[in-house]
C-alpha positions as CSV (number, residue, x, y, z in Angstrom):
1,M,3.9,-71.9,-69.0
2,N,3.3,-70.9,-72.6
3,R,2.8,-74.6,-73.5
4,R,0.3,-75.0,-70.6
5,I,-1.6,-72.0,-71.7
6,E,-2.0,-73.5,-75.2
7,D,-3.1,-76.8,-73.6
8,F,-5.6,-74.9,-71.5
9,I,-7.1,-73.2,-74.6
10,A,-7.3,-76.6,-76.3
11,W,-9.1,-78.1,-73.3
12,I,-11.6,-75.1,-73.3
13,N,-12.4,-75.7,-76.9
14,R,-12.9,-79.4,-76.5
15,E,-15.2,-78.8,-73.5
16,T,-17.3,-76.1,-75.3
17,E,-17.6,-78.3,-78.4
18,S,-18.7,-81.3,-76.4
19,H,-21.4,-79.3,-74.6
20,G,-22.6,-77.4,-77.7
21,L,-21.2,-74.1,-76.6
22,Q,-19.0,-73.2,-79.6
23,G,-19.7,-69.5,-79.0
24,Q,-17.8,-69.7,-75.7
25,G,-14.6,-71.2,-77.2
26,V,-11.3,-69.4,-77.7
27,P,-10.9,-68.6,-81.4
28,Q,-7.6,-68.7,-83.3
29,D,-5.8,-65.4,-82.7
30,P,-4.5,-63.6,-85.8
31,H,-1.5,-62.3,-83.8
32,G,-0.3,-65.8,-82.9
33,A,-0.1,-67.7,-79.7
34,I,-1.6,-66.1,-76.6
35,G,1.5,-66.4,-74.5
36,L,2.0,-65.6,-70.8
37,G,1.9,-61.8,-71.0
38,R,-1.4,-61.7,-73.0
39,F,-3.0,-64.4,-70.8
40,R,-2.0,-62.4,-67.7
41,R,-3.7,-59.3,-69.1
42,T,-6.9,-61.2,-70.1
43,L,-7.1,-62.8,-66.6
44,A,-6.5,-59.3,-65.0
45,W,-9.4,-57.9,-67.1
46,H,-11.8,-60.4,-65.7
47,I,-10.6,-60.2,-62.1
48,A,-10.7,-56.4,-62.1
49,R,-14.4,-56.3,-63.2
50,R,-15.7,-58.4,-60.3
51,P,-16.9,-56.7,-57.1
52,G,-13.8,-55.9,-55.2
53,G,-11.8,-57.0,-58.2
54,L,-9.1,-54.4,-58.0
55,V,-8.2,-55.4,-54.5
56,A,-8.2,-59.1,-55.5
57,L,-6.0,-58.2,-58.5
58,A,-3.5,-56.4,-56.3
59,I,-3.4,-59.4,-53.9
60,Q,-3.2,-62.0,-56.6
61,Y,-0.5,-60.3,-58.7
62,G,1.3,-59.2,-55.6
63,H,1.6,-62.8,-54.4
64,M,3.1,-63.8,-57.7
65,R,6.2,-61.7,-56.9
66,T,7.1,-64.1,-54.1
67,V,7.1,-67.2,-56.3
68,L,8.8,-65.9,-59.4
69,D,12.5,-65.6,-60.0
70,A,14.3,-62.3,-59.1
71,R,14.4,-61.0,-62.7
72,T,10.7,-61.6,-63.3
73,S,9.6,-60.5,-59.9
74,S,11.5,-57.2,-60.2
75,G,9.5,-56.7,-63.4
76,Y,6.2,-57.2,-61.6
77,G,7.3,-54.7,-58.9
78,S,8.6,-52.1,-61.3
79,R,6.9,-49.2,-63.0
80,S,7.5,-50.7,-66.4
81,R,4.8,-51.9,-68.7
82,R,5.4,-55.4,-67.5
83,G,5.2,-54.4,-63.8
84,I,2.4,-55.0,-61.4
85,H,1.8,-51.3,-61.0
86,S,1.3,-50.7,-64.7
87,V,-1.1,-53.7,-64.8
88,L,-3.1,-52.2,-62.0
89,D,-3.1,-48.7,-63.6
90,V,-4.3,-50.1,-67.0
91,E,-7.0,-52.3,-65.5
92,T,-8.1,-49.5,-63.1
93,A,-8.3,-47.0,-65.9
94,L,-10.2,-49.3,-68.2
95,A,-12.7,-50.2,-65.5
96,A,-13.2,-46.5,-64.6
97,A,-13.8,-45.7,-68.3
98,D,-16.3,-48.6,-68.4
99,T,-18.1,-47.1,-65.4
100,A,-18.2,-43.7,-67.1
101,A,-19.7,-45.3,-70.2
102,R,-22.3,-47.1,-68.2
103,L,-23.2,-43.8,-66.4
104,R,-23.6,-42.0,-69.7
105,D,-25.9,-44.8,-71.0
106,C,-28.0,-44.9,-67.9
107,L,-28.5,-41.1,-67.9
108,A,-29.3,-41.1,-71.6
109,A,-31.9,-43.8,-70.9
110,G,-33.6,-41.5,-68.4
111,E,-32.3,-42.6,-65.1
112,K,-31.8,-39.8,-62.5
113,I,-28.7,-39.2,-60.3
114,S,-28.3,-38.0,-56.8
115,G,-25.4,-37.3,-54.4
116,P,-23.1,-34.4,-53.5
117,S,-20.9,-35.2,-56.5
118,A,-23.6,-35.6,-59.1
119,R,-22.6,-32.6,-61.2
120,R,-18.9,-33.6,-61.0
121,A,-19.9,-37.2,-62.0
122,L,-21.7,-35.8,-65.1
123,T,-18.6,-33.8,-66.1
124,A,-16.4,-36.9,-65.5
125,A,-18.7,-39.1,-67.6
126,V,-18.7,-36.6,-70.5
127,Q,-14.9,-36.2,-70.5
128,A,-14.1,-39.9,-70.1
129,P,-12.8,-41.6,-73.3
130,R,-14.3,-44.9,-74.5
131,F,-11.9,-47.9,-74.7
132,E,-13.6,-50.3,-77.1
133,G,-11.3,-52.9,-78.7
134,R,-8.2,-50.8,-77.7
135,T,-4.8,-52.3,-78.3
136,V,-2.7,-51.9,-75.1
137,T,0.6,-50.5,-76.4
138,Q,3.7,-49.6,-74.4
139,K,2.5,-46.0,-74.1
140,F,-0.9,-47.0,-72.7
141,A,0.3,-47.7,-69.2
142,K,1.5,-44.0,-68.9
143,Q,-1.8,-42.8,-70.5
144,A,-3.7,-44.9,-67.9
145,A,-1.7,-43.4,-65.0
146,D,-2.3,-39.9,-66.3
147,Y,-6.0,-40.6,-66.6
148,L,-6.2,-41.8,-63.0
149,A,-4.2,-38.8,-61.8
150,R,-7.2,-36.5,-62.6
151,D,-8.3,-36.1,-59.0
152,G,-12.0,-35.6,-58.8
153,L,-12.8,-36.7,-62.3
154,V,-12.5,-40.5,-62.3
155,L,-15.5,-42.7,-61.7
156,F,-15.3,-46.0,-59.8
157,D,-18.2,-48.5,-59.6
158,N,-18.8,-50.0,-56.2
159,P,-21.6,-52.6,-56.6
160,D,-21.2,-53.8,-53.0
161,A,-22.3,-50.3,-51.8
162,S,-24.7,-49.7,-54.7
163,L,-23.0,-46.4,-55.7
164,I,-20.4,-44.8,-58.0
165,C,-17.5,-43.0,-56.4
166,V,-16.4,-39.8,-58.1
167,F,-13.0,-40.1,-56.4
168,K,-11.5,-36.9,-54.9
169,R,-8.9,-37.5,-52.2
170,D,-9.8,-34.6,-50.0
171,N,-13.5,-35.7,-49.8
172,A,-12.9,-39.4,-49.3
173,L,-13.9,-41.0,-46.0
174,C,-12.2,-44.3,-46.9
175,E,-8.9,-42.8,-45.8
176,P,-6.9,-43.2,-49.1
177,G,-3.2,-42.5,-49.1
178,P,-1.8,-39.0,-50.0
179,D,-0.9,-40.1,-53.5
180,A,-3.9,-42.5,-54.0
181,T,-5.6,-42.4,-57.4
182,A,-8.4,-44.8,-56.4
183,P,-10.7,-45.2,-53.4
184,N,-10.5,-48.0,-50.8
185,Q,-13.7,-49.6,-52.1
186,F,-13.7,-52.2,-49.4
187,D,-13.9,-49.4,-46.8
188,C,-16.7,-47.3,-48.4
189,R,-18.5,-45.3,-45.8
190,P,-22.0,-43.7,-45.6
191,G,-22.1,-39.9,-46.0
192,C,-19.0,-39.7,-48.2
193,G,-18.9,-36.6,-50.4
194,N,-17.7,-38.6,-53.4
195,A,-20.8,-40.9,-53.6
196,V,-23.4,-40.7,-56.3
197,R,-26.4,-43.0,-57.0
198,L,-28.6,-43.7,-60.0
199,D,-32.2,-45.0,-59.9
200,S,-30.9,-48.5,-60.5
201,H,-28.7,-48.2,-57.4
202,A,-31.8,-47.3,-55.3
203,T,-33.6,-50.3,-56.8
204,E,-30.8,-52.5,-55.7
205,L,-30.9,-51.1,-52.2
206,L,-34.7,-51.8,-51.9
207,E,-34.2,-55.3,-53.3
208,A,-31.5,-55.9,-50.6
209,T,-33.9,-54.5,-48.0
210,D,-36.5,-57.1,-48.9
211,R,-33.9,-59.9,-48.6
212,I,-32.7,-58.6,-45.3
213,D,-36.2,-58.4,-43.9
214,K,-36.9,-62.0,-44.8
215,L,-33.6,-63.1,-43.2
216,A,-34.4,-61.1,-40.1
217,A,-37.8,-62.8,-39.7
218,L,-36.0,-66.1,-39.5
219,S,-33.1,-65.0,-37.3
220,P,-32.8,-65.0,-33.5
221,Q,-33.4,-61.7,-31.8
222,P,-29.9,-60.1,-31.4
223,P,-28.9,-60.6,-35.1
224,A,-32.4,-59.9,-36.3
225,R,-32.3,-56.5,-34.6
226,R,-29.0,-55.7,-36.4
227,L,-30.4,-56.9,-39.7
228,R,-33.5,-54.7,-39.3
229,I,-31.3,-51.7,-38.6
230,A,-29.3,-52.4,-41.7
231,A,-32.5,-52.7,-43.7
232,E,-33.8,-49.4,-42.4
233,Q,-30.5,-47.7,-43.4
234,Y,-30.8,-49.1,-46.9
235,R,-34.4,-48.0,-47.2
236,A,-33.6,-44.5,-45.9
237,T,-30.7,-44.2,-48.5
238,A,-33.1,-45.3,-51.3
239,D,-35.7,-42.8,-50.1
240,T,-33.1,-40.0,-50.0
241,H,-32.1,-40.8,-53.6
242,H,-35.7,-40.7,-54.8
243,S,-36.4,-37.3,-53.1
244,T,-33.2,-35.6,-54.3
245,A,-32.4,-37.2,-57.7
246,Q,-32.2,-35.1,-60.8
247,S,-32.0,-35.8,-64.5
248,A,-28.8,-35.1,-66.5
249,E,-30.7,-32.2,-68.2
250,D,-31.5,-30.5,-64.9
251,L,-27.9,-30.8,-63.7
252,S,-26.5,-29.4,-66.9
């Protein structure tokens, strides 16, 4: 596997050079060969930051336990740094910190925020650390788990629902487990007390409304009716945001 990873990197660099895309190549690493462990973490980073990526990461890395030998698979299933749980904790914490950083930047740029947890979201964004170029040490998995355990003060981006979840178990309508440290983003429900939205989220909803209206106009009657209902719900959600949104200064 280590040899195949090096061959894969060589292939990437040949392709980027042949297409004049040298900036997208994989540079020489000062710490040596990439190796299986570091490649796994790089891949996990990219999976986790796609819509629904944490679910995909859990499925993908969970399936790997069924095809690896007992010694390796037990490592993936354990709570050690090399285990699947620690990988999920690390990537979830880093993604949550990225969401907090984006929220800070959007509010600083003048966007307004709405939702029942808007004040709590502001507090969570201020308290969240920045992870820029951070080396993932053996202690980092525990730090990530401790960070996620701050119930009510961790932010999760949900681009599919055009919102940010300020996850608090008692408020969540997605029915998380009793010890859950993250929401069931694939089961995000309207009216949840953890949801907050920015002006950019409202814009996304209105853009989606326009696309749905165009699709409804070309659809037969039964699905067209359902599409129009969905469009009206999106439009109403965006209108609610615009009528209730506040600036960070007003909230603080």
